[in-house]
N, CA, C and O atoms as a DFTB+ gen file, in Angstrom:
384 C
 N C O
     1  1      32.579     -14.323      44.096
     2  2      32.150     -12.986      43.746
     3  2      31.975     -12.215      45.064
     4  3      31.301     -12.672      45.988
     5  1      32.595     -11.047      45.119
     6  2      32.537     -10.257      46.348
     7  2      31.175      -9.597      46.512
     8  3      30.384      -9.515      45.573
     9  1      30.929      -9.135      47.710
    10  2      29.683      -8.428      47.995
    11  2      29.555      -7.206      47.100
    12  3      28.469      -6.897      46.609
    13  1      30.667      -6.514      46.891
    14  2      30.669      -5.319      46.023
    15  2      30.274      -5.696      44.593
    16  3      29.468      -5.001      43.974
    17  1      30.826      -6.775      44.070
    18  2      30.494      -7.224      42.714
    19  2      29.014      -7.597      42.604
    20  3      28.358      -7.284      41.611
    21  1      28.499      -8.269      43.634
    22  2      27.084      -8.639      43.627
    23  2      26.194      -7.400      43.649
    24  3      25.190      -7.331      42.940
    25  1      26.570      -6.433      44.462
    26  2      25.787      -5.196      44.545
    27  2      25.834      -4.442      43.224
    28  3      24.823      -3.919      42.755
    29  1      27.021      -4.395      42.633
    30  2      27.184      -3.701      41.350
    31  2      26.319      -4.363      40.278
    32  3      25.644      -3.682      39.506
    33  1      26.348      -5.690      40.237
    34  2      25.563      -6.424      39.249
    35  2      24.065      -6.192      39.466
    36  3      23.312      -6.032      38.506
    37  1      23.644      -6.176      40.713
    38  2      22.231      -5.935      41.023
    39  2      21.818      -4.534      40.597
    40  3      20.731      -4.346      40.051
    41  1      22.672      -3.555      40.843
    42  2      22.368      -2.176      40.445
    43  2      22.304      -2.036      38.929
    44  3      21.454      -1.313      38.409
    45  1      23.185      -2.713      38.226
    46  2      23.149      -2.664      36.761
    47  2      21.847      -3.267      36.239
    48  3      21.237      -2.735      35.312
    49  1      21.431      -4.365      36.833
    50  2      20.166      -4.985      36.428
    51  2      18.988      -4.071      36.705
    52  3      18.068      -3.965      35.893
    53  1      19.018      -3.416      37.847
    54  2      17.941      -2.483      38.188
    55  2      17.933      -1.301      37.228
    56  3      16.869      -0.844      36.813
    57  1      19.114      -0.807      36.876
    58  2      19.206       0.318      35.937
    59  2      18.645      -0.079      34.577
    60  3      17.944       0.707      33.939
    61  1      18.949      -1.290      34.135
    62  2      18.408      -1.774      32.857
    63  2      16.887      -1.839      32.914
    64  3      16.202      -1.455      31.966
    65  1      16.372      -2.322      34.024
    66  2      14.924      -2.435      34.183
    67  2      14.261      -1.061      34.187
    68  3      13.222      -0.870      33.554
    69  1      14.852      -0.111      34.892
    70  2      14.312       1.252      34.935
    71  2      14.361       1.878      33.551
    72  3      13.418       2.553      33.138
    73  1      15.455       1.657      32.835
    74  2      15.583       2.199      31.475
    75  2      14.504       1.629      30.566
    76  3      13.887       2.368      29.799
    77  1      14.273       0.338      30.642
    78  2      13.257      -0.310      29.813
    79  2      11.865       0.244      30.157
    80  3      11.065       0.524      29.264
    81  1      11.587       0.396      31.448
    82  2      10.298       0.953      31.879
    83  2      10.133       2.388      31.394
    84  3       9.044       2.779      30.973
    85  1      11.199       3.171      31.450
    86  2      11.137       4.565      30.984
    87  2      10.864       4.618      29.488
    88  3      10.075       5.444      29.027
    89  1      11.514       3.740      28.727
    90  2      11.273       3.716      27.280
    91  2       9.835       3.309      26.974
    92  3       9.215       3.848      26.057
    93  1       9.308       2.359      27.739
    94  2       7.913       1.960      27.539
    95  2       6.969       3.116      27.851
    96  3       6.013       3.357      27.113
    97  1       7.235       3.829      28.940
    98  2       6.390       4.971      29.311
    99  2       6.440       6.046      28.231
   100  3       5.422       6.655      27.902
   101  1       7.629       6.272      27.684
   102  2       7.768       7.253      26.604
   103  2       6.951       6.829      25.396
   104  3       6.274       7.657      24.788
   105  1       7.002       5.570      25.044
   106  2       6.242       5.077      23.890
   107  2       4.736       5.182      24.145
   108  3       3.972       5.515      23.239
   109  1       4.314       4.899      25.375
   110  2       2.890       5.052      25.706
   111  2       2.463       6.513      25.551
   112  3       1.379       6.791      25.039
   113  1       3.301       7.432      25.986
   114  2       3.001       8.858      25.837
   115  2       2.918       9.225      24.354
   116  3       2.000       9.936      23.944
   117  1       3.864       8.746      23.551
   118  2       3.845       9.034      22.114
   119  2       2.578       8.472      21.464
   120  3       1.976       9.116      20.605
   121  1       2.180       7.275      21.876
   122  2       0.944       6.688      21.352
   123  2      -0.238       7.580      21.703
   124  3      -1.100       7.837      20.862
   125  1      -0.279       8.047      22.937
   126  2      -1.371       8.929      23.361
   127  2      -1.417      10.195      22.517
   128  3      -2.493      10.630      22.107
   129  1      -0.263      10.784      22.255
   130  2      -0.201      11.992      21.432
   131  2      -0.687      11.698      20.007
   132  3      -1.450      12.477      19.437
   133  1      -0.249      10.593      19.445
   134  2      -0.657      10.223      18.088
   135  2      -2.154       9.920      18.026
   136  3      -2.829      10.291      17.066
   137  1      -2.665       9.248      19.047
   138  2      -4.101       8.960      19.068
   139  2      -4.919      10.249      19.156
   140  3      -5.980      10.360      18.541
   141  1      -4.427      11.211      19.916
   142  2      -5.108      12.506      20.009
   143  2      -5.123      13.193      18.652
   144  3      -6.148      13.729      18.230
   145  1      -3.983      13.176      17.974
   146  2      -3.918      13.785      16.641
   147  2      -4.823      13.039      15.664
   148  3      -5.502      13.658      14.845
   149  1      -4.832      11.710      15.751
   150  2      -5.703      10.918      14.891
   151  2      -7.167      11.288      15.137
   152  3      -7.948      11.418      14.195
   153  1      -7.523      11.452      16.395
   154  2      -8.899      11.837      16.720
   155  2      -9.244      13.205      16.133
   156  3     -10.357      13.412      15.648
   157  1      -8.292      14.133      16.177
   158  2      -8.528      15.445      15.556
   159  2      -8.773      15.293      14.060
   160  3      -9.661      15.930      13.494
   161  1      -7.979      14.449      13.439
   162  2      -8.134      14.232      12.004
   163  2      -9.482      13.570      11.702
   164  3     -10.139      13.913      10.719
   165  1      -9.885      12.631      12.543
   166  2     -11.185      11.989      12.354
   167  2     -12.326      12.995      12.499
   168  3     -13.313      12.927      11.766
   169  1     -12.194      13.912      13.427
   170  2     -13.208      14.962      13.579
   171  2     -13.277      15.798      12.308
   172  3     -14.363      16.107      11.817
   173  1     -12.111      16.162      11.779
   174  2     -12.074      16.962      10.550
   175  2     -12.686      16.209       9.368
   176  3     -13.446      16.778       8.584
   177  1     -12.344      14.921       9.249
   178  2     -12.896      14.153       8.134
   179  2     -14.415      14.026       8.296
   180  3     -15.156      14.064       7.313
   181  1     -14.863      13.878       9.525
   182  2     -16.300      13.806       9.759
   183  2     -17.013      15.108       9.414
   184  3     -18.077      15.101       8.796
   185  1     -16.414      16.223       9.821
   186  2     -17.004      17.525       9.488
   187  2     -17.076      17.721       7.983
   188  3     -18.087      18.166       7.440
   189  1     -15.975      17.376       7.324
   190  2     -15.926      17.553       5.865
   191  2     -16.925      16.623       5.180
   192  3     -17.605      17.034       4.240
   193  1     -17.021      15.388       5.637
   194  2     -17.969      14.445       5.033
   195  2     -19.402      14.946       5.209
   196  3     -20.210      14.856       4.284
   197  1     -19.717      15.469       6.385
   198  2     -21.055      15.998       6.619
   199  2     -21.336      17.191       5.705
   200  3     -22.418      17.318       5.133
   201  1     -20.344      18.051       5.587
   202  2     -20.476      19.203       4.687
   203  2     -20.710      18.743       3.248
   204  3     -21.574      19.274       2.550
   205  1     -19.937      17.758       2.816
   206  2     -20.071      17.246       1.454
   207  2     -21.418      16.560       1.260
   208  3     -22.030      16.664       0.197
   209  1     -21.872      15.862       2.288
   210  2     -23.176      15.223       2.204
   211  2     -24.251      16.276       1.960
   212  3     -25.155      16.081       1.147
   213  1     -24.141      17.377       2.666
   214  2     -25.106      18.453       2.489
   215  2     -25.053      19.066       1.100
   216  3     -26.051      19.590       0.604
   217  1     -23.887      18.998       0.478
   218  2     -23.723      19.553      -0.870
   219  2     -23.871      18.483      -1.945
   220  3     -23.663      18.752      -3.129
   221  1     -24.226      17.282      -1.535
   222  2     -24.390      16.145      -2.449
   223  2     -23.087      15.782      -3.174
   224  3     -23.103      15.347      -4.326
   225  1     -21.972      15.968      -2.485
   226  2     -20.666      15.531      -2.988
   227  2     -20.227      14.373      -2.095
   228  3     -20.498      14.365      -0.894
   229  1     -19.567      13.426      -2.677
   230  2     -19.172      12.266      -1.879
   231  2     -17.685      12.285      -1.531
   232  3     -17.331      12.121      -0.364
   233  1     -16.815      12.478      -2.509
   234  2     -15.368      12.443      -2.253
   235  2     -14.694      13.643      -2.902
   236  3     -15.135      14.143      -3.936
   237  1     -13.619      14.090      -2.273
   238  2     -12.766      15.103      -2.876
   239  2     -11.357      14.962      -2.311
   240  3     -11.098      14.082      -1.490
   241  1     -10.456      15.821      -2.748
   242  2      -9.050      15.716      -2.352
   243  2      -8.861      15.931      -0.850
   244  3      -7.976      15.319      -0.252
   245  1      -9.674      16.787      -0.232
   246  2      -9.535      17.038       1.203
   247  2      -9.746      15.763       2.014
   248  3      -8.992      15.486       2.947
   249  1     -10.761      14.993       1.663
   250  2     -11.017      13.747       2.389
   251  2      -9.877      12.762       2.153
   252  3      -9.473      12.057       3.077
   253  1      -9.363      12.705       0.954
   254  2      -8.242      11.805       0.666
   255  2      -7.032      12.173       1.516
   256  3      -6.375      11.290       2.068
   257  1      -6.727      13.467       1.629
   258  2      -5.586      13.920       2.433
   259  2      -5.777      13.527       3.895
   260  3      -4.858      12.996       4.519
   261  1      -6.961      13.782       4.443
   262  2      -7.232      13.439       5.838
   263  2      -7.167      11.930       6.063
   264  3      -6.601      11.473       7.056
   265  1      -7.736      11.167       5.160
   266  2      -7.708       9.707       5.291
   267  2      -6.273       9.184       5.253
   268  3      -5.926       8.276       6.009
   269  1      -5.439       9.747       4.383
   270  2      -4.033       9.343       4.317
   271  2      -3.302       9.694       5.610
   272  3      -2.488       8.908       6.095
   273  1      -3.588      10.871       6.171
   274  2      -2.949      11.276       7.425
   275  2      -3.361      10.333       8.552
   276  3      -2.526       9.939       9.366
   277  1      -4.623       9.973       8.605
   278  2      -5.098       9.036       9.630
   279  2      -4.402       7.688       9.478
   280  3      -3.999       7.084      10.473
   281  1      -4.258       7.214       8.248
   282  2      -3.560       5.948       8.010
   283  2      -2.110       6.039       8.491
   284  3      -1.606       5.106       9.117
   285  1      -1.432       7.166       8.201
   286  2      -0.051       7.354       8.651
   287  2       0.039       7.340      10.182
   288  3       0.946       6.728      10.745
   289  1      -0.889       8.005      10.843
   290  2      -0.900       8.016      12.307
   291  2      -1.118       6.608      12.854
   292  3      -0.464       6.212      13.818
   293  1      -2.023       5.857      12.254
   294  2      -2.259       4.475      12.678
   295  2      -0.994       3.625      12.532
   296  3      -0.698       2.802      13.398
   297  1      -0.249       3.821      11.444
   298  2       0.995       3.078      11.236
   299  2       2.028       3.434      12.306
   300  3       2.726       2.554      12.810
   301  1       2.127       4.716      12.654
   302  2       3.058       5.136      13.702
   303  2       2.672       4.534      15.049
   304  3       3.531       4.092      15.812
   305  1       1.374       4.522      15.332
   306  2       0.893       3.939      16.583
   307  2       1.252       2.460      16.645
   308  3       1.743       1.989      17.671
   309  1       1.019       1.730      15.579
   310  2       1.332       0.295      15.563
   311  2       2.828       0.043      15.711
   312  3       3.233      -0.905      16.383
   313  1       3.647       0.884      15.090
   314  2       5.096       0.749      15.215
   315  2       5.530       0.933      16.671
   316  3       6.356       0.172      17.176
   317  1       4.978       1.935      17.338
   318  2       5.313       2.166      18.740
   319  2       4.808       1.030      19.623
   320  3       5.486       0.638      20.573
   321  1       3.642       0.505      19.323
   322  2       3.134      -0.637      20.093
   323  2       4.051      -1.852      19.924
   324  3       4.273      -2.603      20.875
   325  1       4.575      -2.040      18.729
   326  2       5.509      -3.148      18.490
   327  2       6.786      -2.948      19.304
   328  3       7.333      -3.912      19.840
   329  1       7.268      -1.704      19.403
   330  2       8.451      -1.422      20.222
   331  2       8.185      -1.764      21.683
   332  3       9.040      -2.340      22.356
   333  1       6.999      -1.409      22.171
   334  2       6.655      -1.716      23.560
   335  2       6.649      -3.227      23.772
   336  3       7.175      -3.715      24.773
   337  1       6.063      -3.966      22.843
   338  2       6.042      -5.429      22.950
   339  2       7.461      -5.984      22.976
   340  3       7.767      -6.887      23.754
   341  1       8.325      -5.439      22.121
   342  2       9.710      -5.906      22.086
   343  2      10.401      -5.620      23.417
   344  3      11.163      -6.451      23.911
   345  1      10.139      -4.450      23.997
   346  2      10.738      -4.115      25.287
   347  2      10.224      -5.046      26.383
   348  3      10.985      -5.455      27.260
   349  1       8.953      -5.374      26.336
   350  2       8.379      -6.271      27.343
   351  2       8.976      -7.669      27.261
   352  3       9.117      -8.350      28.277
   353  1       9.323      -8.090      26.061
   354  2       9.821      -9.447      25.862
   355  2      11.332      -9.508      25.700
   356  3      11.881     -10.554      25.353
   357  1      12.007      -8.390      25.949
   358  2      13.467      -8.367      25.840
   359  2      14.052      -9.217      26.967
   360  3      13.493      -9.294      28.061
   361  1      15.178      -9.847      26.679
   362  2      15.814     -10.653      27.726
   363  2      16.138      -9.779      28.935
   364  3      16.645      -8.665      28.802
   365  1      15.839     -10.301      30.091
   366  2      16.103      -9.567      31.323
   367  2      17.444      -9.997      31.881
   368  3      17.911     -11.108      31.632
   369  1      18.052      -9.103      32.639
   370  2      19.318      -9.458      33.270
   371  2      19.037     -10.499      34.351
   372  3      17.911     -10.582      34.842
   373  1      20.024     -11.284      34.725
   374  2      19.817     -12.382      35.678
   375  2      19.290     -11.923      37.038
   376  3      18.666     -12.711      37.749
   377  1      19.526     -10.676      37.408
   378  2      19.120     -10.201      38.733
   379  2      17.712      -9.645      38.767
   380  3      17.250      -9.249      39.838
   381  1      16.999      -9.594      37.636
   382  2      15.636      -9.048      37.620
   383  2      14.642     -10.103      38.007
   384  3      13.441      -9.834      38.051
């Protein structure tokens, strides 16, 4: 194998590694965005629950909608975390 071939192979391995790291960083950013949205939803559900407590109401459709949205956000977060785990455990090129 020539020096050029070795260099090319090393660069390809490095490019794969950089790509994997970039995808992980993107997923971490998406998780952060989803967690922020989830926190907003939790604040809303808390405000509504407090309001309902004051009115002696326990459950209504608004709380159900917020709870469902929070569950959906949690599912998206877990899916992205699974992608990150898969990227971390993906086979690496021989030069990494």
